N, C-alpha and C positions, 0 to 999 in steps of 0.2 A: 589690396591690402594698403593702410599706409604704414609707412616706414615708424616702427616703434617711437623713435624720438620724437615725431610729431605729437606724439598723444591724441590723435583725433584733432588737434590745435589746426583748424583750416587755413590761417594766414603763415603759420609754422611749416606746414605741410607744402605751402606753395613756395616759400622761402627756401627749405630744403629741395624742392625739385627744382628750384633753378639752380643751385648749387650742383644737384646730382646733374642737370643738362650740361651745364658749363664743363665739369669734370671728365665727363664721359666724350672719348674722342668721337669724330665724324663714323658714321656707320658699327660702330662699336656696342656692343651690350656691356651694360653697368653689372660689376661685381662686389663682391664684399670689398675690394680692395677702392674700388673707385667710391662707393658708399661712404668707406669710414674719411678718404681726401673730400667729397661733398660736405661731411660734417664737418670735418676741420675747418673747409673752408666758411660753412654758414656761421659757425661759433667765430670764427674771427673776424667776419661783416658785423657782427652784430656785437661784438666785444665794446666798442662804445656805448652802446644802450644799455649793457649791463652793468656797467661800469658807473655808468649814471642812476639807475636803480639801484645798486648798492652805496652810492654817495650819497642817496637817500634816506636810507634808512639806518637806525641807531644799530650799535655791535650785535645788543641781543636778539634783533630783528635777524641781522645777517646769520648770527650763529643758527639759528634755527631754520631756516631758507635753507642752508647749508644742510642741517640733518635731513630735512625733507627731502631735499635733494638725492639725499642719499640711502633715502629709505628707513632712516632711524627715528623712532619716536624722539619728540622732543623733550619728553620729562624720563627720558632711558638713561641707560649705563654712558653711551657717547656723550648725551649733554652734560652728564656729571662729569666727564673729562674734559668738556669744554669749561668747567666753571659756570654751571648754567642751571641757577636755581630754579626748580619746579615752579616756583611760582612766575618768576623771571621767564620762565619759557611758556609758561600758559598767555601771561599777558602779551610776550610778542608773536607767538602765534595768534592772537584774537585781532592785535593788530596787522597781520597779514594777511588776514581775510578780510578784517573792513578795508582794506586798502586796495583789495581785489589782487593781489600775488597770491594768493592760496584759496581753495577749497575745499570742502568735504566731497571726496568722489568715493563711490563704492566701502562704503562706510571707515574711510580713513582720509587725512587731510595730505593734500598733494598741492605741490605749486601748479598756478595756470597754466604757465607758459614752458612747455618741457623743453624748448633749447636752452631757457634759462639755467633749468635745473642742470641740462649735461654742459653748459657752461660751468656751472659751481663745481658739479665733479671733478671736471678739466683744470678746471684753477686751483681749486682748495681741497679735491677729494683725495683719498690715500693714493700713493704711489703702486703700483702692481710691479 
């Protein structure tokens, strides 16, 4: 089975597999610690790409992308805490779909790139 962070995305699965391969010592079997290290490596490697994506999005679309990455509805309480009106959130969501950053999957809208979602959670999500 593919790691949940790959979300079935073939390019991201290969990207994560490469990071896992690099983090697993010769003759060893990867474990959850190795996986966490590999995910961190993959996120660091993809950082310039995601910084560029973020730089090309207006703030409302950035906020909605973060909400999607966190599994929050774009017009719910979390959006209100981000000072995002329902109209602005709907417009931003539509723009993210039009640009290919988001899509509907299993009757909910998610980000197309699961590693981008992981990057958003790591960079801007709540701290444990």
